[in-house]
Each structure stands twice: as structure tokens, then as C-alpha cells.
C-alpha positions as CSV (number, residue, x, y, z in Angstrom):
1,M,148.5,125.2,55.0
2,T,148.6,128.9,55.7
3,H,146.1,130.2,58.3
4,A,143.2,132.3,57.2
5,R,143.6,135.8,58.2
6,S,141.2,138.5,58.5
7,F,137.8,136.3,59.1
8,R,135.7,139.8,58.9
9,S,135.2,141.0,55.9
10,R,134.2,144.3,55.5
11,S,132.0,143.7,52.6
12,T,129.5,141.9,54.5
13,V,126.7,144.3,55.5
14,L,123.7,144.5,56.9
15,L,120.8,141.5,55.9
16,L,118.3,142.7,53.5
17,G,120.6,145.6,52.6
18,L,123.6,143.8,50.9
19,F,125.8,141.2,52.1
20,V,127.1,137.8,50.9
21,P,126.5,134.6,52.5
22,L,129.4,131.9,52.1
23,G,127.7,128.5,51.9
24,G,124.3,126.6,52.0
25,G,122.6,124.1,54.2
26,C,119.1,124.0,55.9
27,S,117.4,125.6,59.3
28,S,115.0,124.7,61.2
29,G,112.6,126.3,63.8
30,P,110.3,128.8,64.6
31,S,108.0,130.0,61.2
32,T,108.8,133.5,62.4
33,L,111.7,135.3,63.4
34,A,111.4,139.0,64.7
35,I,113.3,141.7,63.0
36,E,116.1,142.4,65.8
37,D,117.0,138.7,65.8
38,V,117.8,138.2,62.1
39,P,121.6,139.4,62.5
40,S,122.4,136.1,64.9
41,A,119.6,133.9,62.8
42,L,121.8,134.4,59.8
43,G,125.1,133.7,61.6
44,D,124.2,130.6,62.9
45,A,122.8,129.9,59.2
46,I,126.0,131.2,57.7
47,C,128.2,129.0,59.9
48,T,126.0,126.0,59.5
49,Q,126.7,126.6,55.8
50,L,130.4,126.0,56.0
51,V,130.4,123.3,58.0
52,E,127.9,121.4,55.5
53,C,128.0,122.9,52.0
54,A,130.5,121.6,49.7
55,Q,131.0,124.5,47.7
56,A,132.2,126.5,50.9
57,R,135.2,123.7,51.4
58,S,136.4,124.9,48.5
59,S,137.2,128.6,49.4
60,G,140.8,127.7,51.1
61,G,141.4,128.9,54.3
62,I,138.1,129.3,55.6
63,S,137.9,125.0,55.7
64,Q,140.7,124.9,57.8
65,L,139.3,127.3,60.4
66,M,135.9,125.5,60.3
67,L,137.5,122.0,61.1
68,S,138.2,123.7,64.6
69,E,135.5,123.1,67.0
70,S,136.6,126.0,68.7
71,F,136.2,128.4,65.9
72,V,132.8,126.6,64.5
73,E,131.5,128.0,68.5
74,R,132.6,131.1,68.0
75,C,131.4,131.6,64.5
76,P,128.0,133.0,64.6
77,Q,129.1,135.5,67.1
78,L,132.1,136.8,64.6
79,I,129.4,136.8,61.5
80,G,127.1,138.3,64.1
81,L,129.4,141.7,64.2
82,D,130.2,141.8,60.2
83,L,126.2,142.3,60.1
84,G,125.8,144.7,62.2
85,N,122.2,145.7,63.6
86,L,118.8,146.8,62.2
87,D,118.3,149.8,64.5
88,Y,117.4,151.8,61.3
89,L,114.9,149.3,60.2
90,I,113.7,148.6,63.2
91,E,112.8,152.6,63.6
92,A,111.4,152.9,59.8
93,A,109.2,149.4,61.6
94,D,107.9,151.7,64.5
95,S,107.3,154.8,62.2
96,G,105.0,152.7,59.8
97,R,107.4,153.5,57.2
98,I,108.1,149.7,56.9
99,D,106.1,146.9,57.3
100,Y,108.2,143.5,58.4
101,D,106.8,140.6,57.9
102,A,108.1,137.8,60.3
103,A,107.3,134.9,58.8
104,A,108.6,136.3,55.4
105,G,112.1,137.1,57.4
106,R,112.0,133.6,58.2
107,R,111.3,132.2,54.7
108,C,114.3,134.5,53.6
109,I,117.1,132.9,56.1
110,D,116.3,129.4,55.0
111,D,115.7,130.1,51.4
112,I,119.2,131.7,51.6
113,A,120.7,128.9,53.9
114,A,119.3,126.1,51.4
115,S,120.7,127.9,48.7
116,C,124.5,126.7,49.3
117,G,125.4,129.6,47.3
118,V,128.5,131.6,47.6
119,E,127.7,134.5,45.5
120,V,123.9,135.0,46.6
121,S,122.6,137.9,48.4
122,P,118.9,138.1,49.9
123,E,118.2,140.2,46.6
124,F,117.6,136.8,44.7
125,F,114.8,135.2,46.8
126,P,111.0,136.7,46.7
127,S,110.8,135.5,50.3
128,C,113.7,137.9,51.0
129,R,111.9,140.8,49.2
130,E,108.6,140.4,51.0
131,A,110.2,140.6,54.4
132,L,110.3,144.2,54.3
133,A,107.7,146.3,52.6
134,G,107.7,150.0,51.9
135,T,104.5,151.9,52.6
136,V,106.7,155.4,51.2
137,A,104.7,156.1,47.7
138,A,106.8,157.2,44.0
139,G,107.3,160.8,44.8
140,D,107.3,160.8,48.6
141,A,110.6,161.5,50.9
142,C,112.5,158.5,51.9
143,T,116.4,158.1,53.1
144,F,117.0,154.4,52.0
145,D,115.3,151.6,50.0
146,E,113.5,149.7,51.6
147,E,110.9,152.3,52.9
148,C,109.9,152.8,48.8
149,A,106.8,150.5,48.3
150,A,106.9,147.9,46.0
151,G,108.6,149.0,42.3
152,T,110.4,151.8,43.8
153,R,114.0,152.4,45.3
154,C,115.1,155.6,46.7
155,D,117.3,157.6,45.0
156,A,118.8,159.7,47.7
157,T,121.9,162.0,48.2
158,L,124.0,162.1,51.6
159,M,125.3,165.6,52.4
160,G,127.5,165.8,55.3
161,S,125.4,164.0,57.8
162,V,121.8,164.7,56.0
163,C,120.0,162.2,53.4
164,T,117.9,163.4,51.2
165,G,115.7,161.5,48.6
166,T,112.6,160.6,46.6
167,C,110.9,157.1,46.1
168,V,111.2,156.7,42.4
169,A,110.5,153.8,40.1
170,L,112.6,150.9,39.3
171,L,113.9,150.6,35.5
172,P,112.8,147.7,33.9
173,V,115.0,145.1,32.1
174,G,117.1,146.4,29.3
175,S,116.5,150.3,30.3
176,P,119.9,151.8,30.3
177,C,121.4,151.9,34.0
178,N,124.2,153.5,36.3
179,S,123.7,150.8,39.0
180,A,121.9,147.6,40.0
181,S,120.1,149.3,42.6
182,E,117.9,151.1,40.1
183,C,116.7,148.0,38.2
184,A,113.9,145.9,38.9
185,P,114.2,142.2,40.3
186,P,112.4,139.3,37.8
187,E,109.6,138.2,40.1
188,G,110.9,134.3,40.8
189,T,114.2,133.7,42.1
190,G,116.9,136.0,40.9
191,L,118.5,139.5,40.8
192,A,118.9,142.3,38.8
193,R,122.1,143.2,37.6
194,C,123.6,146.8,35.6
195,S,126.0,145.6,33.0
196,S,126.9,145.8,29.2
197,N,124.8,143.6,26.6
198,G,127.1,144.3,23.9
199,G,126.1,147.8,23.2
200,P,127.1,151.5,24.1
201,E,125.4,151.9,27.7
202,D,124.9,149.6,30.8
203,V,121.6,148.3,30.5
204,C,119.4,146.3,33.6
205,I,119.6,142.6,33.1
206,A,117.7,139.6,34.8
207,F,119.7,136.7,36.5
208,E,117.3,133.8,37.4
209,L,119.0,131.6,40.1
210,L,118.9,127.9,39.9
211,T,119.3,125.9,43.2
212,G,119.9,122.6,43.6
213,V,121.8,121.2,40.8
214,G,122.7,117.7,40.3
215,E,126.3,116.1,40.3
216,G,127.6,116.7,36.1
217,E,125.3,119.7,35.5
218,P,126.6,122.7,34.5
219,C,126.7,125.7,37.6
220,G,128.0,129.0,38.0
221,S,127.2,131.6,34.7
222,V,125.4,129.0,33.0
223,D,124.4,131.7,30.5
224,E,126.1,135.2,30.0
225,T,124.5,136.6,26.9
226,G,121.2,138.6,26.3
227,L,118.7,140.5,28.6
228,Q,117.5,137.5,30.7
229,R,120.4,135.3,32.1
230,S,121.0,132.6,34.7
231,Y,123.4,131.1,37.1
232,A,123.5,127.6,38.7
233,L,124.5,126.8,42.3
234,C,125.3,123.1,43.0
235,A,123.4,121.0,45.6
236,A,125.3,120.9,48.9
237,S,126.9,117.6,48.2
238,F,128.7,119.0,45.3
239,F,130.8,121.8,44.8
240,C,131.1,124.0,41.5
241,D,133.8,122.5,39.9
242,D,135.5,125.6,37.2
243,P,139.0,124.3,36.4
244,D,139.7,126.8,33.2
245,D,138.3,130.0,35.7
246,D,136.0,131.1,33.1
247,G,133.1,131.4,35.7
248,E,130.9,128.1,34.3
249,G,131.7,124.8,35.6
250,A,129.8,121.3,36.5
251,C,128.7,120.4,39.7
252,T,131.0,117.7,40.9
253,R,131.8,115.2,44.1
254,P,134.1,116.2,46.7
255,L,137.4,114.6,45.9
256,A,138.3,111.7,48.0
257,D,141.7,111.1,50.2
258,D,144.7,111.3,48.1
259,E,143.4,112.2,44.9
260,P,145.4,115.0,43.5
261,C,143.3,118.3,43.7
262,G,143.6,121.9,43.1
263,P,142.6,125.5,43.9
264,G,138.7,125.7,43.9
265,Q,138.8,122.5,44.3
266,A,136.6,120.6,47.5
267,C,137.5,117.6,49.4
268,A,135.7,115.6,51.8
269,P,134.4,116.5,54.7
270,G,137.1,116.7,57.3
271,S,140.2,116.7,54.6
272,L,141.4,119.6,52.8
273,C,143.7,120.1,49.3
274,V,147.5,120.3,51.2
275,E,150.5,120.6,49.0
276,D,153.3,118.0,49.8
277,S,157.5,119.0,49.6
278,S,157.0,118.4,45.8
279,A,154.7,121.2,45.2
280,N,152.0,118.6,44.3
281,R,148.3,118.9,46.0
282,F,146.2,116.1,47.3
283,C,143.3,115.7,49.4
284,R,144.5,114.8,53.5
285,H,142.7,114.0,56.1
286,I,143.0,116.4,59.1
287,T,143.6,116.1,62.6
288,V,142.6,119.0,64.8
289,R,144.9,118.6,68.2
290,T,142.9,120.4,71.2
291,L,145.2,120.2,74.1
292,V,149.2,122.3,75.0
293,G,151.4,119.4,74.4
294,D,150.0,117.4,71.5
295,A,152.1,116.0,68.6
296,C,151.4,118.1,65.7
297,D,153.6,118.5,62.0
298,D,151.7,121.3,60.3
299,E,150.8,118.7,57.3
300,T,148.3,117.1,58.6
301,V,148.2,117.5,62.2
302,F,147.5,120.9,63.2
303,C,146.8,122.4,66.8
304,D,143.5,124.1,67.0
305,Y,144.8,127.7,66.0
306,P,141.6,129.3,66.5
307,A,142.0,128.2,70.6
308,R,145.3,130.1,70.3
309,L,147.4,126.9,70.1
310,V,150.6,126.9,67.5
311,C,152.5,124.1,66.7
312,V,156.0,124.6,68.0
313,S,159.1,121.7,67.7
314,G,156.5,119.1,66.5
315,Q,154.1,119.9,70.0
316,C,151.3,122.2,70.7
317,A,152.4,125.5,72.6
318,A,149.8,128.1,73.6
319,L,150.0,131.8,72.5
320,P,151.3,133.7,75.4
321,A,148.3,135.7,77.0
322,G,147.3,138.9,75.4
323,T,149.4,138.4,72.3
324,C,147.5,137.7,68.9
325,E,148.2,136.5,65.6
326,E,144.5,136.9,63.9
327,M,141.5,139.2,65.2
328,Y,139.7,135.6,66.2
329,H,142.5,135.2,69.0
330,C,141.0,138.3,71.0
331,E,137.8,139.6,72.4
332,V,134.9,140.9,70.4
333,D,135.5,144.7,72.0
334,E,139.4,144.4,71.0
335,Y,141.3,144.2,67.7
336,C,144.8,142.4,66.7
337,D,147.8,144.9,66.5
338,D,149.9,143.6,63.5
339,V,152.8,145.8,64.8
340,T,152.9,144.5,68.1
341,E,150.7,141.4,67.8
342,L,148.7,142.1,70.9
343,C,145.1,142.4,71.5
344,E,144.3,146.1,72.2
345,S,140.9,147.7,73.3
346,R,138.8,149.0,70.0
347,K,139.3,152.5,69.8
348,P,136.6,155.1,70.7
349,V,135.3,158.1,68.1
350,G,138.1,160.4,67.4
351,A,141.2,158.1,68.5
352,V,143.4,158.1,65.9
353,C,143.5,154.7,63.8
354,D,144.9,152.7,61.4
355,G,142.3,150.4,60.1
356,S,138.8,150.2,60.7
357,D,138.7,147.3,63.1
358,E,140.5,148.9,65.6
359,C,137.6,151.2,66.4
360,Q,134.5,150.6,68.1
361,S,132.1,152.4,65.0
362,D,134.0,150.3,62.4
363,R,135.1,153.3,60.5
364,C,138.6,154.5,60.5
365,R,138.5,157.7,57.8
366,D,141.4,160.3,56.9
367,D,140.6,163.6,59.1
368,G,141.0,166.1,56.7
369,T,143.4,168.2,58.3
370,M,146.1,167.1,55.5
371,T,148.6,165.2,57.6
372,N,147.8,162.0,56.8
373,T,146.0,161.1,59.7
374,R,143.3,158.6,60.5
375,R,141.1,159.1,63.1
376,C,137.6,156.3,64.0
377,E,134.3,158.1,62.8
378,E,130.4,157.4,63.5
379,Q,129.1,155.3,60.4
380,P,127.1,157.7,58.2
381,P,123.3,157.3,58.2
382,R,121.9,154.9,55.6
383,C,121.2,156.2,53.0
384,G,120.0,155.0,49.6
């Protein structure tokens, strides 16, 4: 088994913009959620999903990490780093350009958690759309979509550091489009996409989301034709088994220990799909050792890798202080240097960088000097 690298995904961005949660589960707690608490609440929900959702256990490396209690404890913090902050939304709410519904915000988090989806964004859920009500009317100036009133979006352009835009009407199903953001979502649980329907132009297509699908029922892209399509998600106890990888499968119970398994299939809780010496793969129960000196074999008995333990000559040993093999071996204000394998402080704006993980701003770009030099930059303003 290989260790999962780069847990933090830079495709994950702010809640109520676009992000991809990785699983399903249920949450309980207060009936409202303050807007500044959304990233931490979502981080908790996603990490719970990774533990409880069978579909999440079909995703390989992340399943190995979630068997470690030390990683589960740190998971919400790591997720939170990817979600960033909601300062731009808080400022818009303070100025009256957005009305935030704290009860809908809580329902949004709960709906996402209960969906058990690996490709689900907040756009699917009416509660998430209700959580932010824009107050800017069609034809008025805007800088991002959430400011615009229901049925509209912000058609914006970023020039340097200045964003200018106007709220315009969303397009109905069947209309020619250039991106999904132009299309109106369905009223129920689902979202719009801009895609081909067999004609020369991409058009707005409505996707209905079906959740909690039971054993043996179709899952995934169960309907891929027409302007009204469906996507089905299995209930938490099942995973979507799609052996021919065509996008549609059947909800299936996790495989028991010693059963043959393959990529995309989930084993029972506490077990993973492990390749043996003959390149055959079977579900095996996994033991995670937590102490230096514990016996290990890196086959079914592993050291607590997120806690900086590695298996050396059949025994768990600690990585030397300050060294790293993964980002999560370092503190949250550090990055793991791939060359030196040392934890280094994240760099300020203007510093030379190789990747965005090195930057305090999470943004590393070519500096325009024609010298192939990259530097840490400020994040651009939210636009569109």
C-alpha cells in the first residue's frame, strides 16, 4: 500500500462558491450556523463523512489515512485550510448586498453531510441556495454571483485587481451557454450544467440529484440524455460499484475480509483493498500501530504514518524532528519541501516559490520577468 500524498486539494474552494466534499454522514447540533463558522462546520462534516461513508472508502489512499486516529483528529483543520475564509461574503452581508440565513446555512451543511456524495457541490441543494440571498437587482453593478438576486448571476470581468460586473438573468434549460454558471438550477435538489445535448452548441442541462439510493439500485449517471438528467448517490452503507467505469453502477454493500476487490470498490470498515505478492487484490483488515518499536509489516499492519511513524525493518520508527514526507507531517503554517524533505515556514508575498503550498497566500505564479521565476502572490479578488 502506498501512502496518500497531497491530501489538501487546491480544487477545493470556499463553501457556497464551489467545493467538492468527499463523502456522507449525518451531523447534529445547533439549528443555526453563523457565517464565520461555516468553514469549520464543513470541515467537521467532511471528515465525519470520510470515516462513515462506504463510498469514501472506495477512494484508495484517503481510506488508509482515515484509519489513523491521529489523522482523523487533524482532518478538520486540514480541510479548513482548503476552504479558506468567507471574508468577502461577510463583508457583503455587513453592507447589505447579501442576506445570510443562518438556519438555511445549517441545513445546507446537514444536507451535504447526509448526501454521501463524492461529486456533490452546494449548488445541488435548495438549502444552500437559500443560505445566501443576494439583494442586487438585475442590471445593477456586482462583483460576484452571491450578491445578485435570485434568478440572476454576476457577469464580471477582472482587469488587474479591479472586478467590474453586472447582474444578469440566468439562462433556462435548453439555452445555448458557455459555462454552467450561466444556467439556472432546477428548483429541487440538483444543479445545472453547460454541456452537449447532441447539437452543435453546448446548452443548459438540468441534473436531478437522487440521494439515499438502496442496495442493488442504479447509481452514478443513471440518465445521460436529454435536457433533464439524473445523478444517483448511494446511501451511506453502500458504495457505487461501477466495474466497467462507464459512469453508472449499482449500490453495493462493502466487501468482506478476504473477498477479491479492485479499484473503486469499498471494503468493510477497518479494512482496505490490498495487493498481495501475486498482484491479486483482497480486502484485508488493517491494524495501525501507534508506538515506536511496535511490530509492523507494511502489508496489513502499518505504523501511524500521519503521526510521523514509519515501518523500518519490521518496527515502527519516528521520522527525525523537522523532517517530512507529506504536508500533514508539518505544522499548519509550514510546507513540506519535496527536495530536502524538511518542514519549512510558508513564504510571504514576493518570495520565490515552486508551488502554491509554499505560500502563505496559497498562490504561486510566474512573476512576468521572462526568467521562468515564480513568486508568491496575493489572491485576486473574488470576481464573478
